[in-house]
C-alpha positions in Angstrom: -6.5 -10.7 71.6 -6.8 -14.3 72.8 -4.3 -16.7 74.4 -3.1 -19.6 72.3 -1.1 -22.4 73.9 1.8 -23.3 71.5 2.9 -26.6 72.9 -0.1 -29.0 72.7 0.2 -32.7 71.9 -2.4 -34.8 70.2 -2.9 -38.6 69.8 0.2 -38.8 67.5 2.6 -37.9 70.3 4.9 -41.0 70.5 5.8 -40.7 74.2 2.2 -40.2 75.5 -0.7 -37.9 75.1 -4.3 -38.2 76.2 -5.4 -35.4 73.8 -7.4 -36.4 70.8 -7.5 -33.8 68.0 -11.3 -33.8 67.7 -11.6 -33.2 71.5 -9.1 -30.4 71.3 -11.0 -28.8 68.5 -14.3 -28.9 70.5 -12.6 -27.6 73.7 -10.9 -24.7 71.8 -14.1 -23.7 70.1 -16.0 -23.8 73.4 -13.4 -21.6 75.0 -13.4 -19.2 72.1 -9.8 -19.9 71.2 -9.3 -19.3 67.5 -5.9 -21.0 66.9 -4.9 -24.6 67.6 -1.2 -25.3 67.8 -0.1 -29.0 67.7 3.5 -29.7 68.4 4.5 -33.3 69.2 7.8 -34.4 70.6 10.2 -35.6 67.9 7.7 -36.4 65.2 5.6 -34.8 62.5 3.3 -37.9 61.9 -0.2 -37.1 60.6 0.6 -33.4 60.6 -1.1 -32.7 57.2 -4.3 -34.6 58.2 -4.3 -32.8 61.5 -3.9 -29.4 59.8 -6.8 -30.1 57.4 -9.0 -31.3 60.3 -8.3 -28.1 62.3 -8.9 -25.9 59.3 -12.1 -27.6 58.4 -13.3 -27.0 62.0 -12.9 -23.2 61.4 -9.8 -22.8 63.5 -6.4 -21.5 62.5 -3.9 -24.4 62.6 -0.3 -24.1 63.7 2.0 -27.1 63.4 5.3 -27.8 65.0 7.5 -30.2 66.9 9.6 -30.3 70.0 13.2 -31.2 69.4 15.9 -31.1 72.1 13.8 -28.7 74.3 13.3 -26.4 71.3 9.8 -25.7 70.1 9.9 -25.4 66.3 6.8 -24.0 64.6 5.9 -23.8 60.9 5.0 -20.2 60.0 3.9 -21.1 56.4 4.2 -23.8 53.7 8.0 -23.3 53.5 8.3 -23.7 57.2 6.2 -26.9 57.1 8.5 -28.2 54.3 11.6 -27.3 56.3 10.3 -29.1 59.4 9.3 -32.2 57.4 12.8 -32.4 55.9 14.5 -31.8 59.2 12.6 -34.5 61.1 12.8 -37.0 58.1 16.6 -36.6 58.0 16.9 -37.2 61.7 14.8 -40.3 61.5 16.5 -41.6 58.3 19.9 -41.2 60.0 18.7 -43.1 63.1 19.1 -40.2 65.3 17.3 -40.7 68.6 14.7 -37.8 68.9 14.5 -37.4 72.6 15.8 -35.0 75.2 
């Protein structure tokens, strides 16, 4: 059993993140970690492209977002759809997505 950090940001984190998806993939592979979880704060931008990139690299992708100090992860396609709708409604209604 290996350890997988669940709250990792990539370059699409609005507030700030030095992590680039390609660099994360290489670091995870080097460390022998099989699952890469990307969860940015208050957004789901580029999640599908990130998912595909992680999958193509041979790692298991997990997508999520941080919303009001809650880490929300998509377990499957339905979960991804639910998170996409949730975050889209918040942004459409001009809700500020920060703590």
